[in-house]
N, C-alpha and C positions, 0 to 999 in steps of 0.2 A: 504493500500500500504506500509506504514511504517513497519507494523508487518510482512508482506510478505518479505520485503527487509531484515529485521533483521533475519528472519528464514532462508532465502536463504543464507545470508552471513555466518550464523552460520554453516549451513550444508556444505558449501564450505570449511570453516575453519576446521571442523571436518574431512572432507574427505582428506584435505591436510595433516593433522596431522596423520590420519590413514595410509597414504601411506609411512610415514617415515621409520618405522621398516621393512615393507615388502621390501622397496627399499634397505635398508641396508642388508637385507637377500639376495636379488638378487646380490648385490655387493659382498658379502662374497662368494656366490656360484660361481660367475664369477671368482673371484680371486683364489679360490680353484682349479677350473678347469684350469686356466691359469698356475698356479704353477705346477700342476700335469702334464700337457701337456708339459711344458717346460722341466721339469725334465725327462719325458719319452723320449723326443727327444734329450736329452743330452746337452741342453743348460746350460751354467754356469751363475749363478746369479751374481757372483762377478768375474771380470777379474783382476787378480793381476797386469797386465801390464798397466791397466788404473786406474788412481786415480784423484780425484778432491779435491783441497784444500777448506777450508772453504770460502776463498775469492772468488774462482771460483763459488761456490754455491750462495754466496750472490750477486754476480754481476748479476746473472740470475733473481733474484727476481723482480727487477723493470720492467723487460720485461714480466714476467709471472703474477705477482700478480695483476696488474690492470685489467686483464681479468676476475677476480672474480667479479669485479664491474658489469660486464654484467649480471651475474646471479642475483645479488642483484637488479639491475635496472629492469630486466624483472619481477622478483617476486613482486617488489614494484608496478609497473604500473598495473600488472595483479590482484593481490590480494588487492591492495589499491583502486580498482575501477576506476583507471585513464584511462585504456584502455581495449578494448576487446582482446581476445587471438590473433586475426589476427593483430591488431594494436600493441600488445606487441611484436610480431615477427618482425614488422617493427622497433620498438624501439631497439630491440636486434641487428638487422642488422646495423642500424645507429651507435650504440655504437661500434660495431666491426670495422666499417669503420673509425670512429674517432680515436679509440685507435691505429689502424694500422698506420694511418697517423701521429699521435703524437709520438708513441713509436718507430716505425720502419722507420719513415721518408719517407713513401710512399706518395709523394705529386705530382710527375710529371704526366703530362697528359697521357703519354703512359702507365705508371704503373697503374693508375686508370682505364684506358680503358681496360687493360687486366683483371683486377678484375671484372669490370662490364660485359665484354664479356663472361668470364667463368661462372659468376653467372647467366647470362641470359641463357646460354646453359643448365646448370643444372636445372634451374627453368622451362624452356620449357619442358625438358624431364620429370621432375616430374609431371608437370601439365597435360601432355598428358596421363600419367599413371593414374592420379587421375580422369581425364575426362572419360577415358574408364571404370574405376572401377565404377564411378558414373552412367554411362549409364547402366552397367550391374546390379547395385543395383536397378536402377529404373525399369528395366525389372523384376527383382526378386520381387520387391515390388508390381508392377502392377499385376503380376500373383499370388500374395499372397503365394508364395512358402515359404519364410522365416517365415512369420507369421503362416502359416499352420503347419510348423514343430514345432514351439514354442508351439502352441496350442495342438499339438499331445503329446508333452512331458508333458504338464500340465494334460492330461487325464490319464497318466500312473498310475496304481495302484501298486506302488512298495514302498519300504522303502525310507526314506529321503536320505540316503547315496547313494542308487542306482540312485534316481532321480537327486541328485546333480552331480553324475558322468555323467549322460545323458546331463545335462545342460552344464557342462564343455566341453564335447565332441562336443556338438552342437555349442557352442561359438567358439571352436577351429577350427572346419571345416568352419564355416561361415567366420571367420577371414582370411581363406586362399583365399577367393574369393571376399570379400567385404571390403570396407574401414571401419575403426572402427566406425565413426559417423553413417554410414548407418546401421550397425548391432545394435547399441544402439537404434536408432530411431525405428527400425522395431521390435525389440525383447523385449526391456525393459518394455513396457506397459504390455506384457503378462507374462514375467518372474518374474517381481518384486512382484506381488501379490502371486505367488507361493512361493517365498523365504520368504516373511513375514509370510505367513500361516504356513510354516514349522518351524517358530520360529527363523530364521536367521536374523542377523542384516543387513539392507540395505547398510550401509556404508561398512561393510565387503564384501558384494556381489559386490559393486562397485569396490573395490580394486581388487578382484579376477577377475572380468570381464575385468578390464583394462589390467591386466597381460596377460589374455587370448588373447585379441585383439592385444596386442603388439607382441605376437608370430606370428600373421598373417602378420606383417610387415617384418618379416625375413624369410617368407616361400613363395614359388611360389604358384599360378601363378602371383598374384599381387605383393607381396613382395617388397613394395616400397623402404624400406631401402637397399635391395640388389642391386637395380638399382642405388640408390644414390651412394653406395660404388663403384659400377662398373663405374659410371660416373666420380668419383673422381680419381679412379685408373684403367684406361681403359686397362692397360697391364695385369691386373689380370682377368682371365676368370670367367664368371658368375658361372659355376659349382664349381670352386674352392672357390668362396665366399660363395656359398650355403653350401658346406661341412664344411667350417670353421665356419659357423653360427649354424650348427646343434647341436653341444654340448651345446651352449648357450640356444638354444631352449629347450633342455632337462633339463637344469638348471632351466628354468622358469617353466617347468612342475613340477619339484620337488618342487619349491616354492609354486605353486598352491596346490599341495597335502598337503604340510605342513600347508598352510592356512586353508584347509578344516579340517584337523585333529586338528589344534590348532588355532582357530579363534582369540584368544586373541593376536596373533602376530599383528593383525591390530587394535584390539579394545582396548588394554590395555592403550596405550599412550593417545588416546582421552579421555578415561574415567578418567584417572589421571589428565589431564590438564583441561578438560571441563566438567567432570561429566558424568553420564550415560545419554544417549539420551532419550528424553521423547517420 
């Protein structure tokens, strides 16, 4: 049990480190698109009529800086083995509430009631979408549709690059209709042996699979994040949100292509910090 625990913890740490450079790559692609789109639409990055002194900037730090503690706190309880992912989400929500009460002085009953009311509305909406997606994934799993497609991909007698393209396309389409956890549970047992047999690193595949499934969160019909944004900004129509998210989906596809051509983007940092995987 101790050896298994150490091995599992090491794998989680390697996977976390492996996601850092691909994450920065995605950030760079998103920033590049944002700058290009803003310039294309004629937005000005610097308004000469608006300026902020150093004092104005420093005054905002105490109101913004403490929220970085939320990220640190969630990572600590998650990777320190203190809490499960679901419990870590609760820790993050509690820390947000405490910081809002302390920094912004939101302490009155009616103010807190509005926060809890709006949070409940968003949570119910998200949980209804998740429940419907889970029901659909149960049906797909019971009929062995997803597993059969994964097994069919495994029987293809094509080159490794073509097979990798089929796997990426399969994960992309599956993410359109199923939640990420369901796709992982139904396909990973079939796809992982194929990946290792082709000589690819499982950690690299996990990073690539994660990005693939994240695309499914911003694409219909499930598109959980699209509905979350629509719930936060109900005045913005869902098609408008979808078209706004499309370029970022394309950026993620570019990132997946770069990871396939240059797998060291995900593997270099873990090998430097933790050595080669055994």
